[in-house]
N, C-alpha and C positions, 0 to 999 in steps of 0.2 A: 530421482531426489524429489522430496515433497517441496512444495512451496514455502513452508516455514524454515527448511532447512536452507533453501536459497536465500530467503530473506535475512536469516541471521548471518549468513556469509557477507551479504552485502552490508548489513549494519556494521559488522566486525570491521570491514574495509573503511567505511564512513569514519567510525571511530579512530582507527588508525591514522587516517588522513586529517583528522580534526575537522570534518564537515559537519556542522550542525544539521540535525536532522530529527524527525519524529515520526513514529508509527501511527497510523490510523487503523486501528485493529478492527473496527466495526464487526462484521459477521465472526471474526476469529474468537470473540469472547463467547459467543453462543456455540460455536463448534468446540471449543475447549470444554464447555459444560456438558456437551452431548458426550464427548470423549471420556469424561470422568462419570457418565452415567448418571448425571444429576437427575432426580426423579421427576416426573410428572410434567406438568406444564411450566415448571420454573424457567427453562431457557426461552419460552414464548414470553413470559412476564418481563423477564430481563431485557429482551430485544425491545418490548414496548416501552420500558423504561428509558432505555438507552436512545430510542428513537424520539421520545419526548424531551430528551436532553440535547438533541442535536444531531445524532448519528445520522449520516447520509449513506443511503444504500448506494453503492457504486463508486464510493470515493475511493481514490488510489491508496495502495498500502503504505507508502512512504512519503513524506514531504522533506525535501532538501532545502535548507536555508544557508548558503554559503557566505551571505555577508555581502552580496552585490545588489541588494535592493530587490531582489527577485526570488521567487519560490518555484522550485521545480518538483514535479510529481513523477513517482514510479510506481507502476503496477507490476507486482511480482507474480509470475506464473509458472506452473511446472511446464517442461517442454511438451508441446503439442496440446496445451489446454487453452481454451478460448476464454474470452470475456464472459461474464455474467450479463444476464438481460440488462441490468441497470447501468453496467460500466460504460458502454459507448455514450450514452446521453451525457454523462458526468464528464467524461473526457472531452467531448465535443464543446460542451459549455466551457470548461477550463481553456481549451485550446483558442475559442472564440474570443475570450477576454484575456488572451496575451500570456496564459501560462503554458509552460512547455510539460507535456505528459509523455511518458515512454512506458512501452510494456516491455519487461525484460524477463528472461528466462534462465538466466545464470549471471554469477558475478563478472565474467567476462563482458556479457552485453552490458551489463550496468556500468562498467569501467569505460567501455566504448562510448555510450550515451554521455556520461559526465564528461568525456574528453570533448565530443562535439558541442556541449554546452558551455565548454570552457570553464567548468567547475575544477577540473583537475589538470 
């Protein structure tokens, strides 16, 4: 199963549970442009524009804001896929500053983590 499909399942679950959340698409925008074969260096230009607007390479895929005065982050990965080079540094920064970050590979893992966090 692709990462985007896993993330869609998690988002559907969050919506059913009425857990506020938002996506941090970052590199996904550029991947979609490549998927649709946007010509030339347009994906590179879009990345440059997004970076100038605050896109943070390595930011987790989802932010959960359940109304408890805290934000939780999820990095969604395909099974057996690892983090990108930038992700460990961003995750470590978030953890060091009191934020919970989890790497999940399925909806079941996401539900387990949310249960541990006390969100559900």
